[in-house]
C-alpha positions as CSV (number, residue, x, y, z in Angstrom):
1,M,-9.8,-5.1,-3.2
2,K,-12.2,-6.5,-0.7
3,D,-13.7,-5.2,2.5
4,D,-12.1,-8.0,4.5
5,E,-8.7,-6.7,3.4
6,I,-9.4,-3.5,5.3
7,R,-10.4,-5.5,8.4
8,Q,-7.3,-7.7,8.1
9,T,-5.1,-4.6,8.4
10,G,-6.7,-3.6,11.6
11,G,-8.9,-1.1,9.9
12,L,-7.8,2.1,8.2
13,E,-6.8,3.7,11.4
14,G,-4.5,0.7,12.1
15,A,-2.7,1.3,8.8
16,G,-1.1,4.5,10.2
17,L,-2.0,6.3,7.0
18,R,-4.6,8.7,8.2
19,C,-4.6,12.0,6.3
20,Q,-3.3,14.9,8.5
21,A,-3.8,17.7,6.0
22,S,-5.9,20.7,6.9
23,P,-7.9,21.4,4.9
24,P,-8.2,17.9,3.5
25,H,-6.9,17.2,0.1
26,R,-9.5,16.9,-2.7
27,I,-9.4,13.7,-4.7
28,L,-11.4,12.6,-7.7
29,V,-11.9,8.8,-8.0
30,V,-12.8,7.4,-11.4
31,D,-13.8,3.8,-12.0
32,D,-16.6,2.2,-14.1
33,E,-16.9,-0.7,-11.5
34,P,-19.3,0.6,-8.9
35,S,-17.9,-1.7,-6.1
36,I,-14.3,-0.5,-6.7
37,R,-15.4,3.1,-7.0
38,H,-17.4,2.9,-3.8
39,L,-14.6,1.1,-1.9
40,N,-11.8,3.4,-3.0
41,T,-14.0,6.5,-2.2
42,Q,-14.9,5.2,1.2
43,I,-11.3,4.3,2.1
44,L,-10.3,7.9,1.3
45,I,-13.2,9.5,3.1
46,D,-12.4,7.4,6.2
47,S,-8.8,8.6,6.0
48,G,-9.9,12.2,6.1
49,Y,-9.8,13.2,2.4
50,H,-12.6,15.1,0.5
51,V,-13.6,12.8,-2.3
52,D,-15.8,13.0,-5.4
53,A,-16.4,10.0,-7.7
54,A,-17.1,9.5,-11.4
55,E,-18.2,6.4,-13.3
56,D,-16.1,7.0,-16.4
57,G,-13.5,9.4,-18.0
58,A,-16.2,11.6,-19.7
59,V,-18.0,12.3,-16.4
60,A,-14.6,12.8,-14.7
61,W,-13.6,15.4,-17.4
62,D,-16.9,17.3,-16.9
63,T,-16.3,17.2,-13.1
64,L,-12.8,18.5,-13.5
65,Q,-14.2,21.5,-15.4
66,V,-16.2,22.7,-12.4
67,N,-14.1,21.6,-9.4
68,S,-10.4,21.6,-8.6
69,Y,-8.6,18.6,-7.1
70,D,-5.2,17.8,-5.6
71,L,-5.2,14.2,-7.1
72,L,-6.9,12.1,-9.7
73,V,-7.2,8.3,-9.1
74,T,-8.5,6.7,-12.3
75,D,-9.0,3.3,-13.9
76,N,-7.9,2.9,-17.5
77,D,-10.3,0.5,-19.2
78,M,-13.6,2.4,-19.0
79,P,-16.4,3.2,-21.5
80,K,-16.7,6.6,-23.1
81,M,-13.2,7.7,-22.2
82,S,-10.3,5.7,-20.9
83,G,-7.9,6.8,-18.1
84,V,-5.2,7.4,-20.7
85,E,-7.5,9.5,-22.8
86,L,-8.4,11.5,-19.7
87,I,-4.7,12.1,-19.0
88,K,-4.2,13.2,-22.6
89,K,-7.1,15.7,-22.2
90,L,-5.5,17.0,-18.9
91,H,-2.2,17.4,-20.7
92,A,-3.8,19.2,-23.7
93,A,-5.6,21.6,-21.3
94,R,-2.3,22.2,-19.4
95,V,-3.9,21.0,-16.2
96,A,-1.2,20.1,-13.7
97,L,-2.8,17.4,-11.7
98,P,-1.0,14.3,-10.3
99,V,-2.6,11.1,-11.5
100,I,-2.7,7.6,-10.0
101,L,-3.6,5.0,-12.6
102,A,-5.3,2.1,-10.7
103,T,-6.0,-0.5,-13.3
104,G,-6.0,-4.1,-14.2
105,S,-3.3,-3.7,-16.9
106,S,-0.8,-0.9,-17.5
107,P,-0.9,0.7,-21.0
108,K,2.9,0.4,-21.4
109,E,2.8,0.9,-25.2
110,E,1.0,4.3,-24.8
111,F,3.6,5.3,-22.1
112,T,6.5,4.3,-24.4
113,R,5.1,6.3,-27.4
114,H,4.1,9.3,-25.2
115,P,6.3,9.5,-22.1
116,W,4.4,12.6,-21.0
117,L,1.4,10.4,-20.4
118,Q,3.2,8.6,-17.5
119,P,1.1,9.0,-14.3
120,A,2.6,9.9,-11.0
121,A,2.0,6.3,-9.9
122,T,0.4,3.1,-11.2
123,L,-1.4,0.6,-9.0
124,L,-2.1,-2.8,-10.6
125,K,-5.4,-4.5,-9.5
126,P,-5.9,-6.2,-7.2
127,Y,-4.2,-4.0,-4.5
128,T,-4.8,-3.7,-0.8
129,A,-6.2,-0.8,1.1
130,V,-2.8,-0.2,2.6
131,E,-1.1,-0.1,-0.8
132,F,-3.8,2.2,-2.1
133,L,-3.5,4.7,0.8
134,G,0.3,4.5,0.8
135,T,0.4,5.4,-2.9
136,V,-2.1,8.3,-2.4
137,K,-0.1,9.7,0.5
138,N,3.2,9.4,-1.4
139,V,1.9,11.0,-4.5
140,L,0.3,13.9,-2.6
141,R,3.5,14.4,-0.6
142,A,5.6,14.5,-3.8
143,A,3.2,17.0,-5.4
144,I,3.6,19.3,-2.4
145,L,7.4,19.1,-2.7
146,T,7.5,20.0,-6.4
C-alpha cells in the first residue's frame, strides 16, 4: 500500500470510513516491515482509532499481556513469531480477540489443519487504504454484534 493510494481515494475522510466510536476502538498493528506498519498505523489513527504497533509477533504478545485491544491486525511472515503462531498463543490463553491477517500469502494449510486458527478476516497484500479501513470497520462491527 502506498501513500499515493490514500490521495487517490480523496484522502481518508473521502473514503467515508471514519471511525465514529466513542471511546475509540483500540487496535494493535503488527508488521515487521516498518513502512507498512507505519502506514497502517497512521491510516487508523487518522480515522479516529487508538493504535499501538509492534514489529513482530513476540513484541505483540508482550504488548497484549499489558494492554487490552478490540482488534489485532497482523502480518504472518515475521521473525521471532509469525502471525499464525500469535493466533495460536491467543487461542491457548483463551483471549477472545478478533484478528485481521494482513499478509502476502495466506497460510491455508494451517487453517485447514486447525480451523480454529481462522482469523476474522484476511487481507492479501497489496491492498488499498479503503480495503484496509473497510475490513477493520466490518470486523469491529461483527465483534460488537457477537
